[in-house]
Every structure is written in C-alpha cells, then in structure tokens.
C-alpha positions in Angstrom: -26.4 -8.6 -21.7 -26.0 -7.9 -18.0 -26.8 -4.5 -16.5 -27.2 -2.9 -13.1 -30.1 -0.6 -12.1 -30.6 1.3 -8.9 -33.5 0.3 -6.7 -34.6 1.1 -3.1 -33.9 -1.8 -0.8 -37.7 -1.8 -0.1 -38.6 -2.2 -3.8 -40.2 -5.7 -4.2 -37.4 -7.0 -6.5 -34.6 -5.8 -4.2 -36.4 -7.1 -1.2 -36.9 -10.5 -2.8 -33.2 -10.8 -3.7 -32.2 -9.8 -0.2 -34.6 -12.3 1.3 -33.1 -15.0 -0.9 -29.6 -14.0 0.1 -30.5 -14.1 3.8 -32.3 -17.5 3.4 -29.2 -18.9 1.6 -26.9 -17.6 4.3 -29.1 -19.0 7.0 -29.1 -22.4 5.4 -25.4 -22.5 4.9 -24.1 -20.6 7.8 -21.4 -22.5 9.8 -21.6 -20.7 13.2 -23.6 -22.4 16.0 -25.5 -19.2 17.0 -26.9 -19.0 13.4 -27.0 -16.2 10.8 -28.3 -12.8 11.9 -30.3 -11.4 9.1 -31.2 -7.7 9.1 -32.8 -5.9 6.3 -31.0 -2.6 5.8 -32.7 0.8 6.4 -33.5 2.2 2.9 -32.0 5.7 3.6 -28.5 4.1 4.0 -28.6 3.0 0.4 -30.1 6.2 -1.2 -28.3 9.3 -2.5 -26.3 10.9 -1.1 -25.6 8.2 1.5 -25.3 5.3 -0.9 -26.8 3.2 -3.6 -28.4 -0.3 -4.0 -28.0 -2.1 -7.3 -29.8 -5.1 -8.9 -28.0 -7.0 -11.6 -30.3 -8.2 -14.4 -30.1 -10.1 -17.6 -32.4 -8.4 -20.0 -31.4 -10.7 -23.0 -33.1 -13.6 -21.4 -36.8 -14.0 -22.4 -38.6 -11.9 -19.9 -35.4 -10.9 -18.2 -34.0 -12.2 -15.0 -33.0 -10.4 -11.8 -29.8 -12.3 -10.8 -28.1 -10.5 -8.0 -27.8 -7.4 -5.8 -25.4 -5.4 -3.7 -25.2 -2.0 -2.1 -22.7 0.6 -0.9 -23.2 3.0 1.9 -21.4 5.8 3.5 -19.8 5.2 6.9 -19.0 8.9 7.2 -16.4 11.0 5.4 -15.0 9.3 2.4 -15.2 5.7 3.7 -18.0 3.6 2.1 -19.0 0.0 3.0 -19.9 -2.7 0.4 -22.9 -4.7 1.7 -25.1 -7.7 0.6 -23.1 -8.5 -2.6 -24.9 -11.6 -3.9 -25.4 -13.4 -7.2 -28.0 -16.1 -7.4 -26.3 -19.6 -7.4 -27.4 -20.4 -11.0 -25.6 -17.3 -12.2 -22.4 -17.6 -10.2 -19.1 -18.3 -11.9 -19.7 -15.9 -14.8 -17.8 -12.9 -13.4 -20.9 -11.1 -12.3 -19.8 -10.7 -8.7 -16.7 -8.9 -9.8 -18.6 -6.7 -12.3 -21.1 -5.8 -9.5 -18.2 -5.0 -7.1 -16.6 -2.8 -9.7 -19.8 -1.0 -10.3 -20.4 -0.4 -6.6 -16.9 1.0 -6.2 -17.5 3.3 -9.2 -20.8 4.5 -7.8 -19.2 5.1 -4.4 -16.4 7.2 -5.9 -19.1 9.3 -7.6 -20.5 9.8 -4.0 -17.1 10.9 -2.7 -15.5 7.6 -1.6 -11.7 7.3 -1.3 -11.8 4.0 0.4 -14.0 0.9 0.6 -14.5 -1.5 3.4 -16.5 -4.8 3.7 -16.8 -7.8 5.9 -17.4 -11.4 5.1 -17.4 -14.9 6.7 -14.7 -17.4 6.2 -17.3 -19.9 4.9 -17.7 -17.7 1.8 -14.3 -18.7 0.3 -15.2 -17.5 -3.2 -16.1 -14.1 -1.9 -12.8 -13.9 0.0 -10.9 -14.7 -3.2 -12.9 -12.1 -5.1 -12.1 -9.4 -2.6 -8.4 -10.3 -2.4 -8.0 -10.5 -6.2 -9.8 -7.1 -6.5 -7.2 -5.3 -4.3 -8.8 -5.6 -0.9 -6.5 -6.2 2.1 -7.5 -7.8 5.4 -7.8 -5.3 8.3 -8.9 -5.4 11.9 -12.7 -5.4 12.5 -14.3 -2.1 11.8 -17.8 -3.2 13.0 -19.5 -5.7 15.3 -21.2 -7.7 12.6 -21.9 -11.1 14.3 -21.8 -12.9 10.9 -18.3 -11.6 10.0 -15.0 -13.3 10.5 -12.9 -11.2 8.1 -12.8 -7.5 7.3 -11.2 -5.8 4.2 -10.2 -2.4 3.0 -9.4 -1.0 -0.4 -8.4 2.5 -1.3 -9.9 4.1 -4.5 -7.5 3.8 -7.4 -5.9 0.5 -6.2 
C-alpha cells in the first residue's frame, strides 16, 4: 500500500530523497554546464505556502520511502510543482502520476487554481506524464538553468 505523508524538506528522510534525486540528475544530465542542484528553502514547502510529500510503501517489511515531491505558491493562486521523483526501482508503477495528483489536490486545498512546472527534455517520461495529465507547454515562467520545457495546468482540467 502506497501513501503520502507531509515532511519538512529538512527532515532527514526528505533531505535524503532530495539528495538522491539531485545526484541522479547530476549523473544523467545532458547539458554541458552540468546540473545545478539547490535544496529548497523549507518555508516554501510549509503551510500556507506549500507542502512537501514523501511517498512510502508501508506494506514492505520495514517500509520503504520511495519518492518525493513538493508544491509551492508562486503568489496568488499559481502553484509550482517541484522535485517530483520516484526512486528508479519503483518507477513504472503509476506512483509518479499518483504523487502528481496528490500534489495538485493539496495545492487546491491551499487555494491553487493553476499549476506550473518545469522539466528538462532528457526526462522524456516526465514530459509524457505531464502532457497526459493535462499540462500544456508554455513560455518560460522562471530562469531555472536545468529546464528546457515549462508547463501549465488549470485546476479542474
């Protein structure tokens, strides 16, 4: 059984998952200037500004923390999905989609009417997930040096 729980990004479990995600991206990043990892400020992912979730499998003996993701306010009713990641051994089971849906649900509870996110073209599976979840490509809304694609989805779509 998979579930999500809220943690601070500075909680050791959340921090470890983010460190693994950044390490994975650094090792697989296609751009010559490298991946720019930056741990997020905790207050951006705490109520009322946002939330950070850890996906776990509590049915496995001892449980397993298998992924993470956050959503944060960009002001008004626009919220940004960040650091959505499932450990490679757990990918392909629909957990990324479930986590994305849960982040959207939590953002709506915080007042979101639209969601934005960015990704890199090298993350083809992520791009397919976002497009199949109702996100449309838009012009850049930030200056993230790791991003090559930006997306928007309105709540209810």
